[in-house]
C-alpha positions in Angstrom: -16.6 -3.9 31.0 -13.1 -3.7 32.3 -12.1 -0.9 34.7 -10.0 0.7 31.9 -12.9 0.5 29.4 -15.2 2.2 31.9 -12.6 4.9 32.5 -12.2 5.7 28.8 -16.0 5.6 28.3 -16.4 8.2 31.1 -13.8 10.4 29.3 -15.7 10.2 26.0 -19.0 10.9 27.7 -17.6 14.2 29.0 -15.9 15.0 25.7 -18.9 14.3 23.5 -20.4 17.9 23.5 -17.2 19.5 22.3 -15.7 16.6 20.2 -16.9 17.8 16.8 -15.5 21.3 17.2 -12.1 20.0 18.4 -11.9 17.4 15.7 -12.8 19.8 12.9 -9.5 21.6 13.4 -7.4 18.5 13.9 -8.8 16.8 10.8 -8.0 19.8 8.6 -4.4 19.7 9.8 -3.7 16.0 10.0 -6.4 13.9 8.5 -7.9 15.8 5.5 -9.5 13.5 3.0 -9.0 10.4 5.3 -12.6 9.7 6.0 -13.5 10.1 2.4 -10.7 7.7 1.4 -11.9 5.0 3.9 -15.6 5.3 3.3 -15.4 5.3 -0.5 -14.0 1.8 -0.4 -16.8 0.4 1.8 -19.0 -2.3 0.2 -22.0 -4.3 1.1 -22.9 -4.8 4.7 -20.6 -2.4 6.7 -19.8 -2.3 10.4 -18.3 0.9 11.7 -16.5 0.3 15.0 -16.5 3.3 17.3 -18.8 5.4 15.1 -18.7 8.2 17.6 -20.6 11.3 16.5 -21.1 9.9 13.0 -18.5 12.0 11.3 -18.1 9.3 8.6 -21.8 9.2 7.7 -21.8 11.7 4.8 -19.0 9.8 3.0 -20.4 6.3 2.6 -21.6 5.2 -0.9 -25.4 5.2 -1.1 -25.6 1.5 -1.9 -24.1 0.2 1.4 -25.9 -0.8 4.6 -24.1 0.7 7.6 -24.3 -0.5 11.2 -22.3 1.5 13.7 -21.4 0.7 17.3 -20.2 3.1 20.0 -19.7 2.6 23.7 -20.4 6.2 24.7 -24.2 6.9 24.8 -23.5 10.7 24.6 -21.5 10.3 21.4 -24.0 7.9 20.0 -26.9 10.3 20.5 -25.0 13.0 18.5 -24.3 10.4 15.8 -28.0 9.5 15.6 -29.0 13.2 15.2 -26.4 13.6 12.5 -27.8 10.6 10.6 -31.3 12.0 10.9 -30.2 15.5 9.7 -28.5 13.9 6.7 -31.5 11.8 5.9 -29.4 8.6 6.0 -30.8 5.3 7.1 -28.2 3.9 9.5 -28.4 1.5 12.5 -26.4 3.0 15.4 -26.1 0.9 18.5 -24.4 1.0 21.9 -21.7 -1.7 22.0 -18.1 -2.7 22.9 -15.6 -2.9 20.1 -13.6 -5.5 22.2 -16.6 -7.9 22.3 -18.8 -7.4 19.3 -22.4 -8.6 19.6 -22.6 -9.9 16.0 -22.3 -13.4 14.4 -19.2 -14.7 12.8 -18.6 -13.7 9.1 -21.6 -11.3 9.0 -20.0 -8.2 7.4 -18.4 -7.4 4.0 -16.5 -4.4 5.4 -15.3 -3.2 8.8 -14.4 0.5 9.1 -12.4 2.0 12.0 -11.3 5.6 12.0 -9.4 7.3 14.7 -10.5 4.8 17.3 -7.8 2.1 17.7 -5.8 4.8 19.5 -8.3 5.0 22.3 -10.0 1.6 22.5 -8.4 0.1 25.6 -7.5 -3.3 24.0 -6.8 -2.6 20.3 -5.7 -6.3 19.8 -9.1 -7.6 20.8 -10.8 -5.1 18.5 -8.7 -6.3 15.5 -9.4 -9.9 16.4 -13.2 -9.1 16.6 -13.0 -7.3 13.3 -11.5 -10.5 11.8 -14.2 -12.7 13.3 -17.2 -10.7 12.0 -15.7 -10.2 8.5 -16.7 -12.7 5.8 -13.8 -14.3 3.9 -12.6 -11.8 1.4 -14.0 -9.0 3.4 -12.1 -5.7 4.0 -10.9 -3.8 7.0 -10.5 -0.1 6.3 -8.5 2.1 8.8 -7.6 5.7 9.3 -5.4 6.2 12.4 -2.7 8.2 14.1 0.2 5.9 14.8 3.7 5.6 16.1 6.1 7.4 13.8 9.0 5.4 12.3 11.2 8.6 12.8 13.1 8.4 16.0 12.9 12.1 16.8 9.2 12.2 16.2 8.6 9.0 18.2 10.6 10.4 21.1 8.3 13.5 21.2 5.3 11.2 20.9 6.5 9.2 23.9 6.6 12.3 26.1 3.1 13.5 25.0 1.7 9.9 25.3 2.4 10.0 29.0 -0.3 12.7 29.4 -2.8 11.7 26.6 -3.2 8.1 27.9 -3.9 9.3 31.4 -6.2 12.2 30.6 -7.8 11.3 27.3 -7.3 7.6 27.0 -5.5 8.3 23.7 -2.4 6.2 22.8 0.1 7.8 20.5 2.5 4.9 20.2 0.3 2.2 18.8 0.9 0.7 15.4 -2.2 -1.1 14.0 -0.3 -2.9 11.3 1.3 -5.1 13.9 -2.1 -6.3 15.2 -3.5 -6.7 11.6 -0.6 -9.0 10.6 -0.9 -11.1 13.8 -4.6 -11.5 13.2 -4.0 -12.7 9.7 -5.0 -9.8 7.5 -3.4 -9.1 4.2 -2.6 -5.4 3.7 -3.6 -4.3 0.2 -3.0 -0.6 0.5 -0.9 1.5 2.9 -0.4 5.2 3.0 1.6 7.1 5.5 1.9 10.9 5.9 2.6 13.7 8.4 6.1 12.4 9.4 4.7 8.9 9.6 2.1 9.5 12.3 -1.0 9.3 10.0 -1.8 6.0 8.4 -4.5 4.8 6.0 -4.9 1.0 5.5 -7.0 -1.2 3.4 -6.6 -4.8 4.5 -8.3 -8.0 3.6 -9.4 -11.2 5.3 -8.2 -13.9 2.9 -10.8 -16.0 1.2 -10.9 -19.7 2.2 
């Protein structure tokens, strides 16, 4: 792993015990319904990148097969406990979103929620998602992103100086840019909360 990846993993290892409590409040304010929106569209063999503490697990349809990867062992352990408590059969593994240990074209759906903001190289992650998706497969995202509103973006830029350094969290990223470069076709896009919350359903074109 790169030095930056190790730094961010260390941050998430320390944050793991209090992550769920902190996120519960943030999600009510900013992301309500977002996980449900993403997971309801998942089909077939699903890869969840940066599965974290497994907060998406209750929302997947019962007929999908979910494999989740996470680079923080502490977060992953909480996710495994959540899956067991829910009685869900799910395969959660330690792994790096920037270099996925899966064969090409081996998934029908890739899910990423609130993770491209903190994965050190979001471009590599999107490229890896493209690689492991079958033609016609879908990439489903929920993210906080750079606002199109100048005043909001100016405030984000100030806060970003601190969040990147202390939490590994980037406030000025825009995943759509990486998706289009990789070749994804965006089928659905929803923005809210002054443009800082984004829901995306994109597709890898069929051959």
